[in-house]
N, C-alpha and C positions, 0 to 999 in steps of 0.2 A: 492713816490719812496722809497723803502726799502733799507737800507744799506745791502751789501752782508754779508753773514755769515763769521765769522772769520776763514779763512783758513790760512795755513802758508804763501802762496804766492798768491796774487790776482793781476791779470794783466788786465789792462784797455786799450781800444783802443787809448785813448788820455789823456793828462794831464787834460783836461776839464772834461772828464768822471770820472777820478780818483778823482778830487777835489770835484765833486758833491757827490760822494759816501763817501768820507772822512768826509765831512761836515755832512751828514746824520748820519754816525756812531757816530761822536762826540755828536750830538744832542740826539741820542738815548741813548748813554752811560750816558750823563748828566741826562736825565730823570730817568733812572734806579737808578743812584746813589742818586738822590734827594729823591727817594722813599725808600731808604735803611735806616738802623739804624743810619748811620753816618749823613745822611741828608744834605750832601754837595757833590760838585763835584770839584775835584782837577785836573786841567789840566796843563801840562807842554808843552810849545811850543818851537820849534826851528825856526831859521830865514831862510834866503835865499829865494828860490822860494815859500816856504810855505806861506810866508806873503801874496803875491798876490792871491794865490790859496784860502786861507781861507777867505780873505777879500771879494772875489767874491761870495763864496758859503755859508759860515757859518751863516751870519746874517739871510738869508732867511730860512735856515734849523732850526735855534735855536729860532727864534722869536716866533713861535706859542706857545712855552711853557709859554710865558707871562713874563713881566718885573720882577715880584717878584722872579722868579726862579733864575735870575742872581745874586741876593743878596747872594745866597748860592754857587756861583762859587768862587773858589780860583784859580787864574791864576799865574803860575810861568814861568820862562824861563830856558831852559836847559843849555844855556850858553849865554854869553853877551860879546861884545867887549867893552873895556874900553874907550869909546868915548862919548862926550856929546850926550844927547838924540836927539838933532837937527841934528846930523851928519848922513850922508847917510848910515853909517855902523852900526848904533845903532839898534839892534833887537827890543828893546822895543819902540824906537822912531818910527820905521816903523809900528809896530803894533798899536801904539797909533794913528798914522795918518790914517791908512788905515782900521783897523778893530775895535779898541776899540771905535772909534767915532760912530760906528753903533751898539755896544752891550752895554747895560747899566750895566756893571759890576762895582760895586763901586770901587773907587780908592784904598780904604783900603784893598780890596781883590786882588789887583794886586801887586805881589811881584817883586820888581825891584832891580837891582844892581845899587848902587850909583857910577856914573862914576867920581865924584869929589874926591873920596878917592884914596889913593895909592892902587895898585892892591891887596896887601896882606890884607889891611884893608877892601877893598871892598868885598873880599871873606868872611871874618869873619862877616861882616855886613849882607851879604846875607844869610849866614848860620844861623845867629841869627833870621832873619825874617822867615826863613823856620821852625826853631824849634818852634817859637811862633805860627805859623800857623798850625803846625802838632804836637801839644803838647802831643797827645796820642801815638805818634809813636817814637820808639827809633831811627829809620831811617825814614825820611819822606816817606810816601807811597802815591804816586800820583795814582789817579784812571786811568789816561791815559797820556802817554807821546808820543808826536809826534816827531820823530827823523828824521834827514836827514843823508846822508852818502856821503862823498867826494870821488873823484876818487882814492884817496890814502887809502881809508877805514876808515878815521877818522869819528867820530861822536861827537856831542857837540864840545868841544875844547879838545878832547882827541885824540892825534895824535900817529901814529905808532912809537914804540920804545921809547915813552916818559915815564919817571919815574912815572907819575901820573897813569899809567895803573896798578901800583902795590898798589895804595893807598887804604887802608882798613878802616881808622879811620875817615878821614874828609868826610863830606857830600858835601862840596863845596871847590874848590881849585883854587888858583890863577895860572895864566899862564903868564909868562913874556917873553917866547921865542917861541911863536907860529910860526911855519914855514909858516903859511899863514897870511898875514897882515890883520888887525893890530896886533902887537906882544903881546900886553897886553890884557888878557881876564880873565873872571871868568867862571868856568864851574862846573856843577854837576859832581860827581864822579860815578864810576861804582857801588858802594854799593847802591846809590840812584836809578840809572837806573834799577838795578836788584831787587829792592824792589817794583817796580811799579806793580799795578794790571794788567795793559795792556800796551804794547809798540807797536807802529806802526812805522815802518820805511817807509819813502816815498822817492822814487827815480824815476826821469824821465830823458829821453834823452839818446842817444847813448853813451855819455861820461861816463855813469855809468855802461855800460854793462860788461866791463871787470872785474871791481872790484866786481860786484854782482855775477859773476861766481865764483870768488875766495871765496866769503863769503858763498854762498848758495850751491855750488857744491863741491868745494875743502875744505870747512870748515877750511879755513886758520886762525888758532888760534892766529896769530901774529897781526891780524887786530883789531883795537878797536871795530868796529861794530860787529865782530864775538863774542866779549867778552860780549856783551849784551845778557844775558840769564836770564830772570826773574825767581827768585827762585820758586815762586808760581803763578805768573801771566802768561798771554798769550803774545805771540810774533807773529807778522805777518808783512808782507811786502806788500805795495801797490806800484805797478810798472806800468809804461806804456809800450806799446809794444816795443818801442825803447830801453828802459833800460833792458828789459827781453829777448832781441833777441838772446843772447848767451846761455840761460838756456836750459838744457835738462831735468831737474828735473820736477816732476809734479807740475802744478799750476792750479789755477782756473781762467778761462777767464770770464770777466764780461763786459756787455754792459748795460749802464744805461739810455742812451738818446734815 
């Protein structure tokens, strides 16, 4: 099964079909990057429903490349809640349990936020890890970022009206006042999101329909998700029919199963 071509908006009949196509796209992008001059694949993941979606489909899609290829993957997280890895809200903890147990990515290639540190120190520590992993880049350039979007238009831990939306210097920022619990978080900033080679937003369910209309049709520039506009990379949206139900803009309809 081939991944769909990257259109601006791709709509799938169900989250299951979306997940299968997303996994195929990640696997294909990984193979392409490993054959490039950089010879590695840098992937940034978000949490929420993406964890179970990728845990279900990515191991099958990526395994044919062989175990040696995973040694050249670099895996980061677009944001993290400052809770222990064993906590149900830990993005890395969930991926460790449900996905990384099935993918032989070396621990040294998985860049994590240290939840034992105070939030400001945790952000600085994560920024240091990113700079070490992306030494050739002034701003870390991920090959692919998978982002979610909240009903309020937030993405990563960048929330509407928050001063961090104006941040231009830091690549990672601490959040102590998240309007969505838990309050303490660490997040990538817009300069990193917009430096990526490719960004895919994933949204499913009727609860996302209204905000997607604001982002994709009204172009509401006050919403953090609307501010993600890669400077030289590609941007696309993977939606299910429920999330896309209010859209009248053109989109590509996909059926993969």
